[in-house]
Backbone and ligand atoms as CSV (ligand in chain L), in Angstrom:
chain,resi,resn,atom,element,x,y,z
A,1,UNK,N,N,-7.716,-36.112,-45.567
A,1,UNK,CA,C,-7.941,-36.393,-44.242
A,1,UNK,C,C,-9.469,-36.329,-43.757
A,2,UNK,N,N,-9.608,-37.657,-43.099
A,2,UNK,CA,C,-11.143,-37.884,-42.872
A,2,UNK,C,C,-11.627,-37.009,-41.706
A,3,UNK,N,N,-12.769,-36.738,-41.657
A,3,UNK,CA,C,-13.414,-35.940,-40.570
A,3,UNK,C,C,-13.609,-36.769,-39.157
A,4,UNK,N,N,-13.300,-36.183,-38.100
A,4,UNK,CA,C,-13.271,-36.847,-36.770
A,4,UNK,C,C,-14.863,-37.303,-36.537
A,5,UNK,N,N,-14.910,-38.547,-36.176
A,5,UNK,CA,C,-16.075,-39.021,-35.846
A,5,UNK,C,C,-16.267,-39.212,-34.242
A,6,UNK,N,N,-17.220,-38.462,-33.747
A,6,UNK,CA,C,-17.242,-38.307,-32.197
A,6,UNK,C,C,-17.880,-39.618,-31.546
A,7,UNK,N,N,-18.183,-40.581,-32.428
A,7,UNK,CA,C,-18.808,-41.757,-31.997
A,7,UNK,C,C,-17.775,-42.826,-32.050
A,8,UNK,N,N,-16.501,-42.616,-32.150
A,8,UNK,CA,C,-15.464,-43.593,-32.327
A,8,UNK,C,C,-15.291,-44.061,-30.767
A,9,UNK,N,N,-14.771,-45.257,-30.624
A,9,UNK,CA,C,-14.773,-45.910,-29.242
A,9,UNK,C,C,-13.805,-45.292,-28.399
A,10,UNK,N,N,-12.798,-44.647,-28.903
A,10,UNK,CA,C,-11.874,-43.931,-27.896
A,10,UNK,C,C,-12.435,-42.668,-27.299
A,11,UNK,N,N,-13.336,-42.026,-28.172
A,11,UNK,CA,C,-13.963,-40.819,-27.857
A,11,UNK,C,C,-15.020,-41.221,-26.709
A,12,UNK,N,N,-15.496,-42.306,-26.796
A,12,UNK,CA,C,-16.510,-42.852,-25.855
A,12,UNK,C,C,-15.742,-43.156,-24.644
A,13,UNK,N,N,-14.609,-43.690,-24.653
A,13,UNK,CA,C,-13.785,-43.800,-23.533
A,13,UNK,C,C,-13.489,-42.489,-22.659
A,14,UNK,N,N,-12.944,-41.596,-23.702
A,14,UNK,CA,C,-12.759,-40.291,-23.007
A,14,UNK,C,C,-13.857,-39.538,-22.346
A,15,UNK,N,N,-15.003,-39.800,-22.903
A,15,UNK,CA,C,-16.368,-39.287,-22.158
A,15,UNK,C,C,-16.808,-40.009,-21.145
A,16,UNK,N,N,-16.192,-41.252,-20.801
A,16,UNK,CA,C,-16.702,-42.104,-19.609
A,16,UNK,C,C,-17.952,-42.820,-20.063
A,17,UNK,N,N,-18.148,-43.045,-21.413
A,17,UNK,CA,C,-19.360,-43.895,-21.812
A,17,UNK,C,C,-18.862,-45.064,-22.133
A,18,UNK,N,N,-17.664,-45.469,-22.360
A,18,UNK,CA,C,-17.305,-46.944,-22.324
A,18,UNK,C,C,-16.009,-47.103,-21.516
A,19,UNK,N,N,-15.864,-48.362,-20.955
A,19,UNK,CA,C,-14.805,-48.568,-19.763
A,19,UNK,C,C,-13.565,-48.853,-20.611
A,20,UNK,N,N,-12.693,-48.487,-19.561
A,20,UNK,CA,C,-11.085,-48.953,-19.927
A,20,UNK,C,C,-10.335,-49.430,-18.616
A,21,UNK,N,N,-9.234,-49.896,-18.914
A,21,UNK,CA,C,-8.332,-50.187,-17.663
A,21,UNK,C,C,-7.412,-49.092,-17.811
A,22,UNK,N,N,-7.715,-47.919,-16.833
A,22,UNK,CA,C,-6.770,-46.663,-17.070
A,22,UNK,C,C,-5.349,-46.898,-16.433
A,23,UNK,N,N,-4.435,-46.429,-17.113
A,23,UNK,CA,C,-3.026,-46.417,-16.537
A,23,UNK,C,C,-2.601,-45.270,-16.011
A,24,UNK,N,N,-3.077,-44.159,-16.863
A,24,UNK,CA,C,-2.392,-42.837,-16.517
A,24,UNK,C,C,-3.471,-41.789,-17.074
A,25,UNK,N,N,-3.469,-40.584,-16.434
A,25,UNK,CA,C,-4.299,-39.615,-16.985
A,25,UNK,C,C,-3.913,-38.213,-16.666
A,26,UNK,N,N,-3.753,-37.263,-17.415
A,26,UNK,CA,C,-3.388,-35.791,-17.142
A,26,UNK,C,C,-4.248,-34.928,-18.006
A,27,UNK,N,N,-3.891,-33.537,-17.945
A,27,UNK,CA,C,-4.624,-32.623,-18.772
A,27,UNK,C,C,-4.616,-32.832,-20.244
A,28,UNK,N,N,-3.575,-33.685,-20.670
A,28,UNK,CA,C,-3.349,-33.823,-22.376
A,28,UNK,C,C,-3.695,-35.297,-22.685
A,29,UNK,N,N,-3.640,-36.181,-21.975
A,29,UNK,CA,C,-3.607,-37.573,-22.341
A,29,UNK,C,C,-4.330,-38.508,-21.427
A,30,UNK,N,N,-4.729,-39.586,-21.993
A,30,UNK,CA,C,-5.226,-40.519,-21.184
A,30,UNK,C,C,-4.495,-41.994,-21.660
A,31,UNK,N,N,-4.322,-42.837,-20.877
A,31,UNK,CA,C,-3.742,-44.059,-21.209
A,31,UNK,C,C,-4.369,-45.193,-20.600
A,32,UNK,N,N,-4.435,-46.358,-21.196
A,32,UNK,CA,C,-5.224,-47.462,-20.932
A,32,UNK,C,C,-4.762,-48.809,-21.499
A,33,UNK,N,N,-5.036,-49.925,-20.991
A,33,UNK,CA,C,-4.602,-51.254,-21.489
A,33,UNK,C,C,-5.380,-51.265,-22.834
A,34,UNK,N,N,-4.637,-51.938,-23.923
A,34,UNK,CA,C,-5.306,-52.414,-25.104
A,34,UNK,C,C,-6.263,-53.538,-24.784
A,35,UNK,N,N,-7.285,-53.726,-25.267
A,35,UNK,CA,C,-8.335,-54.809,-25.006
A,35,UNK,C,C,-7.684,-56.108,-25.448
A,36,UNK,N,N,-7.027,-55.977,-26.668
A,36,UNK,CA,C,-6.581,-57.193,-27.096
A,36,UNK,C,C,-4.951,-57.212,-27.414
A,37,UNK,N,N,-4.266,-57.309,-26.204
A,37,UNK,CA,C,-2.761,-56.900,-26.140
A,37,UNK,C,C,-2.111,-57.990,-27.096
A,38,UNK,N,N,-0.941,-57.400,-27.924
A,38,UNK,CA,C,-0.302,-57.974,-28.805
A,38,UNK,C,C,1.220,-58.247,-28.204
A,39,UNK,N,N,1.504,-57.843,-26.950
A,39,UNK,CA,C,2.684,-57.878,-26.445
A,39,UNK,C,C,2.375,-57.956,-24.800
A,40,UNK,N,N,3.417,-58.528,-24.079
A,40,UNK,CA,C,3.304,-58.475,-22.602
A,40,UNK,C,C,2.853,-57.166,-21.976
A,41,UNK,N,N,3.234,-56.139,-22.502
A,41,UNK,CA,C,2.854,-54.831,-21.948
A,41,UNK,C,C,2.215,-54.199,-23.312
A,42,UNK,N,N,1.090,-53.819,-23.338
A,42,UNK,CA,C,0.323,-53.087,-24.390
A,42,UNK,C,C,-0.416,-52.127,-24.146
A,43,UNK,N,N,-0.050,-50.764,-23.791
A,43,UNK,CA,C,-0.968,-49.733,-23.535
A,43,UNK,C,C,-1.150,-48.893,-24.492
A,44,UNK,N,N,-2.354,-48.056,-24.801
A,44,UNK,CA,C,-2.776,-47.086,-25.592
A,44,UNK,C,C,-2.575,-45.764,-24.948
A,45,UNK,N,N,-1.910,-44.822,-25.754
A,45,UNK,CA,C,-2.053,-43.353,-25.097
A,45,UNK,C,C,-2.759,-42.416,-26.252
A,46,UNK,N,N,-3.611,-41.862,-25.744
A,46,UNK,CA,C,-4.670,-41.040,-26.407
A,46,UNK,C,C,-4.687,-39.564,-26.130
A,47,UNK,N,N,-4.571,-38.377,-27.059
A,47,UNK,CA,C,-4.555,-37.096,-26.728
A,47,UNK,C,C,-6.165,-36.989,-26.164
A,48,UNK,N,N,-6.422,-35.772,-25.442
A,48,UNK,CA,C,-7.823,-35.502,-24.837
A,48,UNK,C,C,-8.560,-34.953,-26.112
A,49,UNK,N,N,-7.735,-34.082,-26.932
A,49,UNK,CA,C,-8.506,-33.570,-28.187
A,49,UNK,C,C,-8.891,-34.427,-29.257
A,50,UNK,N,N,-9.546,-33.818,-30.116
A,50,UNK,CA,C,-10.243,-34.407,-31.250
A,50,UNK,C,C,-9.289,-34.644,-32.442
A,51,UNK,N,N,-8.536,-35.552,-32.635
A,51,UNK,CA,C,-7.547,-35.755,-33.846
A,51,UNK,C,C,-7.680,-37.086,-34.442
A,52,UNK,N,N,-7.891,-37.187,-35.735
A,52,UNK,CA,C,-8.176,-38.416,-36.346
A,52,UNK,C,C,-6.773,-39.372,-36.352
A,53,UNK,N,N,-5.769,-38.754,-36.621
A,53,UNK,CA,C,-4.453,-39.505,-36.816
A,53,UNK,C,C,-3.318,-38.868,-36.115
A,54,UNK,N,N,-2.200,-39.547,-36.302
A,54,UNK,CA,C,-0.945,-38.915,-35.882
A,54,UNK,C,C,-0.571,-37.527,-36.909
A,55,UNK,N,N,-1.088,-37.731,-38.094
A,55,UNK,CA,C,-0.789,-36.659,-39.185
A,55,UNK,C,C,-1.622,-35.320,-38.843
A,56,UNK,N,N,-2.981,-35.875,-38.441
A,56,UNK,CA,C,-3.698,-34.881,-38.176
A,56,UNK,C,C,-3.306,-34.262,-36.729
A,57,UNK,N,N,-2.786,-34.922,-35.975
A,57,UNK,CA,C,-2.129,-34.253,-34.625
A,57,UNK,C,C,-1.180,-33.511,-34.874
A,58,UNK,N,N,-0.187,-33.837,-35.470
A,58,UNK,CA,C,1.108,-33.079,-35.574
A,58,UNK,C,C,0.882,-31.939,-36.557
A,59,UNK,N,N,-0.088,-32.044,-37.425
A,59,UNK,CA,C,-0.471,-30.868,-38.315
A,59,UNK,C,C,-1.505,-29.814,-37.715
A,60,UNK,N,N,-2.147,-30.243,-36.737
A,60,UNK,CA,C,-3.129,-29.080,-36.318
A,60,UNK,C,C,-3.115,-28.953,-34.715
A,61,UNK,N,N,-2.548,-29.805,-33.992
A,61,UNK,CA,C,-2.543,-29.763,-32.415
A,61,UNK,C,C,-1.554,-28.517,-32.074
A,62,UNK,N,N,-1.723,-27.806,-31.118
A,62,UNK,CA,C,-0.877,-26.765,-30.668
A,62,UNK,C,C,0.429,-27.575,-29.994
A,63,UNK,N,N,1.320,-26.586,-29.905
A,63,UNK,CA,C,2.602,-26.996,-29.434
A,63,UNK,C,C,2.508,-27.471,-27.928
A,64,UNK,N,N,1.808,-26.783,-27.436
A,64,UNK,CA,C,1.538,-27.188,-26.023
A,64,UNK,C,C,0.750,-28.711,-25.954
A,65,UNK,N,N,-0.184,-28.775,-26.630
A,65,UNK,CA,C,-0.810,-30.024,-26.653
A,65,UNK,C,C,0.226,-31.267,-27.138
A,66,UNK,N,N,1.049,-30.968,-27.899
A,66,UNK,CA,C,1.759,-32.005,-28.651
A,66,UNK,C,C,2.908,-32.303,-27.469
A,67,UNK,N,N,3.403,-31.147,-27.018
A,67,UNK,CA,C,4.545,-31.419,-25.929
A,67,UNK,C,C,3.963,-32.277,-24.679
A,68,UNK,N,N,2.757,-31.996,-24.383
A,68,UNK,CA,C,2.091,-32.599,-23.295
A,68,UNK,C,C,1.759,-33.992,-23.432
A,69,UNK,N,N,1.359,-34.194,-24.758
A,69,UNK,CA,C,1.070,-35.790,-25.110
A,69,UNK,C,C,2.361,-36.698,-25.104
A,70,UNK,N,N,3.239,-35.958,-25.633
A,70,UNK,CA,C,4.564,-36.915,-25.740
A,70,UNK,C,C,5.275,-37.012,-24.308
A,71,UNK,N,N,5.036,-36.113,-23.513
A,71,UNK,CA,C,5.410,-36.263,-22.105
A,71,UNK,C,C,4.775,-37.154,-21.409
A,72,UNK,N,N,3.311,-37.282,-21.791
A,72,UNK,CA,C,2.478,-38.407,-21.127
A,72,UNK,C,C,3.098,-39.731,-21.688
A,73,UNK,N,N,3.344,-39.987,-22.952
A,73,UNK,CA,C,3.852,-41.150,-23.442
A,73,UNK,C,C,5.025,-41.588,-22.600
A,74,UNK,N,N,5.922,-40.588,-22.299
A,74,UNK,CA,C,7.133,-40.884,-21.439
A,74,UNK,C,C,6.892,-41.489,-20.180
A,75,UNK,N,N,5.979,-40.652,-19.512
A,75,UNK,CA,C,5.494,-40.868,-18.170
A,75,UNK,C,C,4.838,-42.364,-18.224
A,76,UNK,N,N,4.054,-42.579,-19.141
A,76,UNK,CA,C,3.322,-44.052,-19.114
A,76,UNK,C,C,4.499,-45.049,-19.190
A,77,UNK,N,N,5.489,-45.016,-19.988
A,77,UNK,CA,C,6.567,-45.860,-20.249
A,77,UNK,C,C,7.234,-46.092,-18.961
A,78,UNK,N,N,7.577,-44.829,-18.172
A,78,UNK,CA,C,8.160,-45.027,-16.703
A,78,UNK,C,C,7.196,-45.650,-15.830
A,79,UNK,N,N,6.078,-45.238,-15.715
A,79,UNK,CA,C,5.197,-45.708,-14.839
A,79,UNK,C,C,4.926,-47.449,-15.042
A,80,UNK,N,N,5.076,-47.873,-16.277
A,80,UNK,CA,C,4.766,-49.205,-16.505
A,80,UNK,C,C,6.010,-50.040,-16.237
A,81,UNK,N,N,7.237,-49.278,-15.900
A,81,UNK,CA,C,8.488,-49.930,-15.526
A,81,UNK,C,C,9.020,-50.450,-16.794
A,82,UNK,N,N,8.981,-49.797,-18.059
A,82,UNK,CA,C,9.499,-50.456,-19.168
A,82,UNK,C,C,10.449,-49.487,-20.062
A,83,UNK,N,N,10.621,-48.289,-19.252
A,83,UNK,CA,C,11.441,-47.158,-20.069
A,83,UNK,C,C,12.640,-47.491,-20.563
A,84,UNK,N,N,13.308,-48.568,-19.947
A,84,UNK,CA,C,14.698,-49.162,-20.624
A,84,UNK,C,C,14.351,-50.045,-21.711
A,85,UNK,N,N,13.333,-50.344,-21.996
A,85,UNK,CA,C,13.058,-51.286,-23.461
A,85,UNK,C,C,11.606,-51.294,-23.687
A,86,UNK,N,N,11.189,-50.591,-24.825
A,86,UNK,CA,C,9.956,-50.575,-25.371
A,86,UNK,C,C,9.814,-50.085,-26.643
A,87,UNK,N,N,8.598,-50.136,-27.431
A,87,UNK,CA,C,8.462,-49.763,-28.724
A,87,UNK,C,C,7.121,-48.929,-28.718
A,88,UNK,N,N,7.114,-47.962,-29.711
A,88,UNK,CA,C,5.915,-47.067,-29.889
A,88,UNK,C,C,5.606,-47.314,-31.263
A,89,UNK,N,N,4.281,-47.304,-31.339
A,89,UNK,CA,C,3.739,-47.403,-32.981
A,89,UNK,C,C,2.332,-46.688,-33.053
A,90,UNK,N,N,2.311,-45.957,-34.254
A,90,UNK,CA,C,0.915,-45.364,-34.502
A,90,UNK,C,C,0.532,-45.684,-35.989
A,91,UNK,N,N,-0.640,-46.272,-36.066
A,91,UNK,CA,C,-1.062,-46.724,-37.443
A,91,UNK,C,C,-1.786,-45.372,-38.018
A,92,UNK,N,N,-1.573,-45.101,-39.175
A,92,UNK,CA,C,-2.129,-44.063,-39.874
A,92,UNK,C,C,-2.904,-44.349,-41.071
A,93,UNK,N,N,-4.232,-44.020,-40.912
A,93,UNK,CA,C,-5.082,-44.267,-41.954
A,93,UNK,C,C,-5.499,-45.730,-42.349
A,94,UNK,N,N,-6.524,-46.166,-43.129
A,94,UNK,CA,C,-6.722,-47.588,-43.533
A,94,UNK,C,C,-5.381,-48.428,-44.206
A,95,UNK,N,N,-4.845,-47.594,-44.956
A,95,UNK,CA,C,-3.529,-48.280,-45.525
A,95,UNK,C,C,-2.417,-48.501,-44.679
A,96,UNK,N,N,-2.489,-47.862,-43.476
A,96,UNK,CA,C,-1.334,-48.003,-42.362
A,96,UNK,C,C,-1.891,-49.031,-41.466
A,97,UNK,N,N,-3.164,-49.595,-41.402
A,97,UNK,CA,C,-3.713,-50.555,-40.499
A,97,UNK,C,C,-4.594,-49.808,-39.286
A,98,UNK,N,N,-4.782,-48.448,-39.487
A,98,UNK,CA,C,-5.580,-47.654,-38.386
A,98,UNK,C,C,-7.042,-48.298,-38.343
A,99,UNK,N,N,-7.334,-48.530,-37.301
A,99,UNK,CA,C,-8.801,-49.284,-37.245
A,99,UNK,C,C,-9.703,-48.237,-36.332
A,100,UNK,N,N,-9.099,-47.547,-35.384
A,100,UNK,CA,C,-9.843,-46.792,-34.531
A,100,UNK,C,C,-9.328,-45.210,-34.782
A,101,UNK,N,N,-10.282,-44.156,-35.227
A,101,UNK,CA,C,-9.930,-43.232,-35.838
A,101,UNK,C,C,-10.025,-41.920,-34.804
A,102,UNK,N,N,-9.227,-42.199,-33.689
A,102,UNK,CA,C,-8.862,-41.088,-32.738
A,102,UNK,C,C,-7.363,-41.405,-32.521
A,103,UNK,N,N,-6.590,-40.581,-32.780
A,103,UNK,CA,C,-5.046,-40.601,-32.755
A,103,UNK,C,C,-4.538,-41.236,-31.395
A,104,UNK,N,N,-4.060,-42.282,-31.601
A,104,UNK,CA,C,-3.276,-43.026,-30.549
A,104,UNK,C,C,-1.913,-43.656,-30.715
A,105,UNK,N,N,-1.363,-43.915,-29.661
A,105,UNK,CA,C,0.011,-44.354,-29.815
A,105,UNK,C,C,0.086,-45.778,-28.804
A,106,UNK,N,N,0.480,-46.842,-29.529
A,106,UNK,CA,C,0.900,-48.008,-28.863
A,106,UNK,C,C,1.996,-47.977,-28.184
A,107,UNK,N,N,1.952,-48.345,-26.884
A,107,UNK,CA,C,3.116,-48.543,-26.083
A,107,UNK,C,C,3.367,-49.921,-25.871
A,108,UNK,N,N,4.360,-50.738,-26.306
A,108,UNK,CA,C,4.586,-51.954,-26.289
A,108,UNK,C,C,5.871,-52.486,-25.598
A,109,UNK,N,N,5.922,-53.513,-24.710
A,109,UNK,CA,C,7.204,-54.081,-24.393
A,109,UNK,C,C,7.085,-55.662,-24.274
A,110,UNK,N,N,8.194,-56.291,-24.291
A,110,UNK,CA,C,8.052,-57.660,-24.220
A,110,UNK,C,C,8.208,-58.500,-25.639
A,111,UNK,N,N,8.448,-59.570,-25.665
A,111,UNK,CA,C,8.610,-60.289,-26.956
A,111,UNK,C,C,7.563,-59.980,-27.859
A,112,UNK,N,N,7.816,-60.035,-29.126
A,112,UNK,CA,C,6.587,-59.853,-30.091
A,112,UNK,C,C,6.302,-61.219,-30.776
A,113,UNK,N,N,4.881,-61.191,-30.837
A,113,UNK,CA,C,4.345,-62.631,-31.246
A,113,UNK,C,C,4.996,-63.054,-32.513
L,1,5GP,P1,P,-5.120,-49.291,-34.680
L,1,5GP,O1,O,-6.386,-48.328,-34.974
L,1,5GP,O2,O,-4.099,-48.646,-33.896
L,1,5GP,O3,O,-4.704,-50.176,-35.723
L,1,5GP,O4,O,-5.691,-50.366,-33.496
L,1,5GP,C1,C,-6.593,-49.922,-32.475
L,1,5GP,C2,C,-6.201,-50.795,-31.300
L,1,5GP,O5,O,-7.260,-50.474,-30.346
L,1,5GP,C3,C,-6.091,-52.343,-31.367
L,1,5GP,O6,O,-4.999,-52.737,-30.831
L,1,5GP,C4,C,-7.563,-52.605,-30.489
L,1,5GP,O7,O,-7.197,-54.026,-29.816
L,1,5GP,C5,C,-7.648,-51.647,-29.661
L,1,5GP,N1,N,-9.112,-51.473,-29.230
L,1,5GP,C6,C,-10.128,-51.530,-29.830
L,1,5GP,N2,N,-11.281,-51.250,-29.117
L,1,5GP,C7,C,-10.781,-51.063,-28.019
L,1,5GP,C8,C,-11.509,-50.882,-26.919
L,1,5GP,O8,O,-12.786,-50.790,-26.877
L,1,5GP,N3,N,-10.846,-50.794,-25.598
L,1,5GP,C9,C,-9.542,-50.789,-25.645
L,1,5GP,N4,N,-8.934,-50.871,-24.461
L,1,5GP,N5,N,-8.886,-51.148,-26.780
L,1,5GP,C10,C,-9.372,-51.282,-27.838
């Protein structure tokens, strides 16, 4: 497990030091549009805590933080109007294609390229 880097771009977005097109925010999570969308709807949901990846999050976050995060993913899908048809993905580690090392879930809907 790599060490959390507080200078990653999503940490900067969380601290308000970098911009984003916000979709939703609560105590547990922030959701914003992916800067390079790969589907008609492509939103990223990130927890407010410092977790490198899905594995870090599920292994170390409290039950409350985990429940709150997944509730936020569900809320985001509903708010986007895609709750009847969407996909979620999370890349883990370089071998899994992860580029930004703050845990995030991609919420996508619409035809795949
Ligand atoms: P992953 O780590 O899941 O493989 O990919 C990171 C995702 O974050 C990519 O889909 C990329 O387009 C998106 N991304 C990278 N930098 C930024 C940024 O500064 N703002 C936003 N909104 N999305 C970003």
